[in-house]
N, C-alpha and C positions, 0 to 999 in steps of 0.2 A: 207803885208804892215807893218809887225811888225818891231820892232827895231832890228837892227843887232849890234853885238859887233864890227864889222869892218864896214867901210863905203863902201857899195857896189857900190856907184857911181864911185869909183876908181878901183874896181875890174873888171875883164873881163867877168864875167859870171852871167847869170840870176839865176843860181842855188843857189845864196846867199840869195834869196828873199823868204819871206813867204807872201802869199796873202790869202784872204778869199774866200771860195766858196759862192755860192748864198744863202746858209743858214747860213753864218757867221762863218763856221768852218775854222780853219787854214789849209792851204795847202802849204807845203814846195815845192818850185819849183825844189829842188834837186831830187824830185821823178821822174822828167822828164829827168834825166841824160841819155844820150845815145839815145835820141829821137830828131828828127827835129821838131821844133815848128813853128806854125804860130800864132802870137798874134795879135788880132784884137779888136779895140774898136767898139762896135756895138750899134745900136739903132733901136728899133722896128718900129718907125714911120718915119724913114728916107727913102727917095726915092732910095738911093743907095742899100737898102736892097733887092729890087726886083731882082737884078742880083747877088749881093754878097752872100746872104743867100743860094740860090739854088746851086751856084757854090762852095761855101765853103762846103756845105753838100756833094756834089759829090766828091770833093777832099778828104774829110775825109773818105768817104766810100771806095774810091779807094786805099788809102794809110795807113789807120789806123792799118792794120796788118803788116805794114812795118816800124814800129818805127816812125810814124808821128802822131802829135797831133795838134789840133787847140784849142787855149785857147781864149775864147770870154769874153770881159770885157764890160758890158753895161756902157754907159756914157750918161749923160743928159746935157752936156755942150753946145751942138750945137742945138739951137732953141728948147730946151727942148723936144727932140725927143725920149727920154726914160724916161717918167714921172713916171712910176710905180716902184714897188719894184724890187729887183734883182730876186726874185722868179718869178714875172710876166714876166720879160724879158726872163727868161729861158723857162717858159711855152709857150710863144709866139713862140720862135724859134723852140722848140721841137714839138709843135703841128702843126704850120702852115707849117714849112719847113722840118719836120721830122729829125731835126738835132740830132745827138748823141754826139757831142763834148761838153766838159764841158763849162758851163757858170758860171762866177764868180760873186763876189759882184760888185755892181755898183761903179764906181770910177770916179774921175776927172783925166783928162789926161793933162790939162794945168793949169797954175796958181800956186799960193803958196800952194794950197791944193792938187796938183797933187799927185797921188799915187807914192811912191818911185820906183816901177817897171817902171812906165812910165817916170819918171825923168831919170832913167838909160837908157831906150831904146832910148829916144830922144838924150841923151848925146853921144850915140854910133853911131847913124845914123841921120844926119840932113836931113830935107826935103826941099821942095820948100819955106816954110816959116821959115827957120832956124830950131830951135829946137822945135818950136810949132807944135802941131798936127793940121792939116788943117781942118779936119771934121771927121764925123763918117766913119768907115770902112778903117781907115789907118791901114796898115798891116806891121808887122815886121816878117821877117824870121830869125829863130834862128837855129844854127847848133847843132850837137849832143853834143858839149862841152859847150853849153849855150852861145855861142858868137853870137852877132847880125851880120848877113851877108847880110841883105837886108831890104829896106824900100820901101813900095809901096803906092801910093796915093789911096784915096777913089774911084776914077774912074777906077783904074786898075782892070781889070777882073781877078778874082782869077784863072780862067782856063788858063790865059796867064802866070801864075807863075809856071805852072806844070814842065817845064824844070828846073827851079831853084830848085824846091823841089826835083826832081829826082837827080839832081847834089848833093844836100846836103845829100841825102840818099845814095849816092855812086853808083847810078844806071847808070850814064853817066859820 
């Protein structure tokens, strides 16, 4: 979420962004060059978690060794369904769902204080509500070059995205 020398909203790649991990350390998204990414805003108290978390965990286990990563960003903007710290959000998903994918610092995804990464993602792929994120578990698929190639609603079953992930990985 750091400041960039160029304006990444006009660039084509998420690799221009630096975000914070759940303990507040900078993570440059250029570290993920060459990987297909699924970026998801998550919330531990959201009903959509009951199917999203297990399916995201399964996708990650199936494809993590094939240049695929899931990047989870906790968000408390929807009915305050992620009230704890970023570390608590990570602990929840890792303990309850045995998730191994990275969980980052809690962010806003809408409004004037939206994380720059989410401003960028929304500018590249509009959804049902225009550029606003509708709810927790909105998913963005990113290709190996850092380009946004898909946006999926909170109700979209992650397992139904498997063909798109395989295509992005060059498997079909």
